[in-house]
C-alpha positions in Angstrom: -72.5 2.6 22.7 -71.1 0.5 25.4 -67.3 1.2 26.9 -66.3 -1.6 26.1 -67.3 -1.4 22.1 -65.4 1.8 22.3 -62.4 0.9 23.7 -62.0 -2.3 21.3 -63.4 0.6 18.7 -60.0 2.2 20.2 -57.8 -0.6 19.5 -58.5 -2.0 16.6 -57.6 2.2 14.8 -53.7 1.6 17.1 -52.6 -2.0 17.0 -49.6 -1.4 19.3 -52.2 -0.3 22.5 -52.1 -4.0 22.7 -49.0 -4.1 23.3 -48.5 -1.7 25.6 -48.7 -3.3 28.5 -46.2 -6.0 27.6 -44.2 -3.5 27.1 -44.2 -1.7 30.7 -43.7 -5.2 31.4 -41.0 -5.7 29.9 -38.9 -2.7 31.7 -40.6 -2.9 34.4 -38.3 -7.0 34.4 -35.4 -5.8 32.7 -35.8 -6.4 28.9 -36.0 -4.2 26.3 -38.0 -4.5 23.2 -35.4 -4.5 19.9 -37.2 -0.8 19.9 -36.1 0.5 22.9 -32.8 -0.8 22.4 -31.6 1.3 19.5 -34.0 4.5 21.8 -31.2 4.3 24.1 -27.8 2.4 23.2 -25.8 3.6 25.9 -27.3 2.3 29.0 -27.1 -0.9 27.7 -23.5 -0.6 26.5 -22.6 0.1 29.9 -24.9 -3.2 31.2 -22.7 -5.0 28.9 -19.6 -4.0 30.1 -20.7 -4.1 33.4 -21.3 -7.6 32.8 -19.1 -9.2 30.5 -15.4 -7.8 31.8 -14.1 -10.7 33.1 -15.3 -13.0 29.4 -13.6 -9.7 28.1 -10.3 -9.9 30.3 -10.0 -13.9 29.5 -10.8 -13.4 25.3 -8.3 -10.2 25.5 -5.7 -12.9 27.5 -6.6 -15.2 25.3 -6.0 -13.9 21.9 -2.5 -11.6 23.5 -1.1 -15.5 23.8 -2.5 -17.0 20.3 -1.1 -13.7 18.5 2.3 -14.0 20.4 2.4 -17.4 19.3 2.1 -16.7 16.1 4.7 -13.9 15.7 6.9 -16.5 17.1 6.3 -18.7 14.8 6.4 -16.5 11.5 9.9 -15.4 13.1 11.3 -18.6 13.3 9.5 -18.9 9.8 11.6 -16.4 8.1 15.1 -17.8 9.7 14.2 -20.4 8.2 14.3 -18.6 4.7 17.2 -16.3 5.4 19.9 -18.0 3.9 23.3 -17.4 4.7 24.4 -15.3 2.1 21.7 -12.3 2.6 22.0 -13.4 7.1 26.3 -12.2 5.6 25.2 -9.4 3.1 23.2 -8.2 6.1 25.8 -7.7 8.6 26.7 -4.3 9.3 30.2 -3.2 8.2 29.6 -6.2 4.7 27.5 -3.1 3.2 30.2 -3.4 0.3 29.2 -6.4 -0.5 26.5 -7.8 -2.9 24.6 -11.4 -3.0 26.1 -13.7 -5.3 24.1 -15.9 -6.9 23.9 -19.9 -5.6 24.3 -20.6 -9.4 27.3 -19.1 -9.8 28.8 -20.8 -6.5 27.7 -23.8 -7.6 29.5 -23.7 -11.2 32.9 -25.4 -10.4 34.9 -23.8 -13.4 34.0 -20.9 -11.4 35.6 -22.0 -8.0 39.0 -23.2 -9.9 42.2 -22.2 -7.7 40.1 -21.4 -5.0 40.5 -24.8 -3.4 44.2 -23.9 -2.2 43.4 -21.1 -0.4 40.8 -22.0 1.8 41.2 -24.4 4.8 38.1 -26.1 5.6 37.3 -25.6 1.5 34.5 -28.6 1.8 32.8 -27.4 5.0 33.0 -24.0 3.9 31.5 -24.1 0.4 28.6 -26.6 2.7 28.3 -23.6 5.0 27.5 -21.0 2.2 25.4 -23.3 0.1 22.9 -24.1 3.5 24.1 -27.2 3.0 24.6 -30.2 5.9 28.2 -30.1 6.6 30.6 -32.8 5.3 31.4 -33.7 9.9 28.4 -32.0 11.3 29.7 -32.9 15.2 31.9 -30.8 15.1 33.3 -28.7 18.3 32.2 -24.8 18.5 35.4 -23.9 18.4 36.0 -26.3 14.4 32.4 -24.3 13.8 33.4 -20.7 14.5 36.8 -21.8 12.2 34.4 -22.5 9.5 32.9 -19.9 9.7 36.3 -17.7 9.2 36.8 -20.0 5.9 33.2 -19.2 4.9 33.6 -15.9 4.9 36.6 -15.7 3.0 35.6 -18.3 0.8 32.6 -16.2 -0.1 35.4 -13.2 -0.6 37.4 -14.8 -2.8 34.2 -15.9 -5.1 32.5 -12.4 -4.8 35.8 -10.9 -6.2 34.8 -12.7 -9.1 31.2 -12.8 -9.4 31.5 -8.6 -9.7 33.8 -8.9 -13.0 30.4 -10.3 -14.7 27.4 -8.9 -15.8 25.2 -10.1 -13.0 27.2 -8.7 -10.8 28.5 -5.5 -12.1 24.8 -4.8 -12.3 24.6 -5.6 -8.6 27.5 -3.5 -7.8 26.0 -0.5 -10.3 22.2 -0.7 -8.5 24.6 0.1 -4.5 26.5 2.7 -6.9 23.2 4.6 -7.8 22.5 4.5 -4.1 25.9 5.6 -2.8 25.7 2.9 -0.3 30.2 3.7 -1.0 30.1 6.6 0.3 31.0 10.5 -1.1 34.9 11.4 -2.7 36.4 13.7 0.4 37.4 15.8 -1.8 35.8 19.5 -2.1 36.0 19.4 -6.3 34.1 16.2 -6.3 31.3 18.6 -5.2 29.8 14.2 -3.3 30.9 12.6 -6.8 29.5 8.4 -5.3 32.4 6.0 -4.7 33.4 2.5 -6.2 35.5 -0.4 -3.9 38.7 -1.2 -5.8 41.6 -3.4 -3.4 44.7 -2.2 -4.1 45.9 -5.7 -4.7 45.3 -9.2 -5.5 46.3 -10.9 -3.1 44.1 -11.9 0.3 45.4 -10.3 3.1 48.1 -7.8 2.2 45.8 -4.7 1.6 42.3 -3.2 3.0 39.9 -1.9 0.7 39.9 1.4 -0.6 37.1 4.0 -2.5 37.7 5.4 -6.2 36.7 8.1 -7.2 35.7 8.2 -10.7 36.2 12.1 -11.1 39.4 12.6 -9.7 41.2 9.5 -10.0 42.5 9.1 -6.5 41.8 6.2 -3.9 40.4 6.9 -0.4 40.5 5.3 2.8 35.8 4.4 4.2 34.4 6.5 6.1 32.9 3.6 7.4 36.0 2.0 10.3 33.8 -1.1 9.6 34.0 -1.1 6.2 37.8 -0.6 6.5 38.8 -3.3 8.3 38.0 -5.3 4.5 40.0 -7.5 2.6 40.7 -5.2 -0.8 41.6 -8.5 -3.0 37.6 -9.4 -2.2 36.8 -6.5 -4.9 40.4 -6.8 -6.2 42.2 -3.9 -8.8 39.8 -4.3 -11.8 36.2 -3.7 -10.6 36.1 -0.2 -10.4 37.5 0.4 -14.2 35.7 -2.6 -15.6 32.1 -0.9 -14.4 33.1 2.5 -16.2 34.1 0.7 -19.4 31.4 -1.6 -19.3 28.7 2.0 -18.6 30.5 4.6 -20.4 27.8 6.8 -18.9 28.6 6.5 -15.9 32.7 8.2 -16.6 33.0 11.7 -15.4 35.2 15.1 -16.5 38.5 15.2 -14.1 37.8 18.3 -12.8 38.9 21.3 -13.3 39.4 23.5 -9.9 43.0 22.9 -7.5 43.6 23.6 -4.4 46.4 26.9 -4.3 47.8 27.6 -1.5 47.9 31.4 -0.5 49.6 33.9 1.9 47.7 36.8 3.2 46.1 36.5 -0.8 49.2 36.1 -3.1 50.1 32.5 -4.0 53.4 30.8 -3.0 56.1 30.5 -5.6 57.1 26.7 -6.5 61.1 28.2 -6.1 60.0 29.1 -2.5 58.6 26.3 -1.6 61.3 24.3 -2.7 63.4 26.1 -0.5 61.3 25.4 2.3 61.5 21.9 1.7 66.0 22.4 1.0 65.6 24.5 4.5 63.8 21.6 6.5 66.4 19.0 4.8 69.6 20.8 5.5 67.9 21.2 9.8 70.2 20.2 12.4 70.2 17.2 13.0 68.9 16.0 16.5 71.1 15.6 19.7 71.4 11.7 20.1 72.9 11.8 16.6 75.1 14.9 17.7 76.5 12.7 21.0 76.3 10.2 18.2 79.1 11.9 16.2 81.2 13.3 19.2 81.6 9.9 20.8 82.7 9.1 16.9 85.6 11.6 17.2 86.4 11.3 20.3 87.7 7.9 19.7 89.0 8.7 16.1 91.4 11.4 18.1 94.1 9.8 19.9 97.8 9.4 20.0 97.6 6.3 17.3 94.5 8.8 15.8 95.8 8.9 12.1 96.1 11.9 10.7 93.1 13.4 7.7 93.8 14.0 4.9 93.9 17.2 3.3 90.3 18.6 1.9 90.1 19.8 -1.4 87.1 22.1 -2.1 85.1 19.1 -4.3 86.1 16.5 -2.0 84.2 18.0 0.8 80.8 18.0 -1.1 78.9 15.6 -0.3 76.7 14.3 -2.9 73.4 15.8 -1.2 75.5 19.0 -1.3 75.6 18.3 -5.2 72.4 17.8 -5.0 71.2 20.9 -3.2 73.0 23.0 -5.8 70.5 26.5 -6.3 70.7 25.5 -9.6 69.6 22.6 -9.9 65.4 22.8 -10.7 65.0 19.7 -8.9 67.0 20.2 -5.8 63.8 19.7 -3.5 63.1 16.1 -5.3 66.3 15.2 -4.5 66.5 15.7 -1.2 63.5 13.9 -0.4 64.3 10.7 -2.1 68.0 11.1 -0.9 68.8 8.5 1.7 72.3 10.3 2.3 72.1 12.2 5.7 75.6 14.3 6.1 74.8 17.7 6.3 77.8 20.5 6.2 78.7 21.7 9.1 78.9 24.9 8.4 75.9 25.2 6.9 74.0 23.9 10.3 76.7 25.9 12.1 75.8 29.1 10.0 71.9 28.5 10.7 72.3 27.6 14.8 74.4 30.7 14.9 71.5 33.0 12.8 68.7 31.2 14.9 
């Protein structure tokens, strides 16, 4: 056979040989076939990276700007969706408040008797319900007054709402999450607290925390929460909650702290004697100076003679109460307003010192 016929036979046996020259030409011209691209991806990646860096930067900048614009639009939409009640309850220091249902506020029966206690009542109610103010064109000072009235109005409404079933359930959830704090008494073992007011009259007393175990009231640990008005929670709420959910009632602690001195208990009568000695302590120097001035004014040529003193007349009411036979001597001393002290006893104590 001729060489041409032999080459054709080899070409027919291997079909890729006719494309060999073309593939080499493509490599020389800088173009690669698909099969070659998969065998050497690193070179192509580096080549594409060097060729498309400016385009990628511009595209990344435009993409980041679009993302920022979308985030800003989302934040604006989120702010518009947050109601005034959610915003107010989310402020620091207002953790004791729960979110009052708007349906409860819109019912005029639930707000009976509150209008006379709140200034700018209509504007404050419109602000709470996210409605348009009756007079939109108001100054900044008037707007601050409306906000203050809205906060005060919401507190009065809150005191009524937490006495309902929905309000009690909302506060129960906060109680289970220990959002009102724990009792500081050692023997209560970290008992969760409930908010309570010592008065139902607004602007009278601040809010306190009631312990269901020791049945005592404490000041909230948060300085911001301690400034809330106690009338916003009322005097009824914690006790009504414990009556509604009797499983929450805890038994009173049986342990009690006992004062000791070197391991020995202090006797109650000894404690009363300590209080008695403190009550019979010498008066301050200012009082002594006042007594000396008073005596110097009475001593003189026109001074009236002092009446004869008897043993019964010389004793003041306070001294009679200080008799050792009286078991309530210490209590009487602490409750009496008579500050007269027996001079002989005072001198005897001072000389003893």
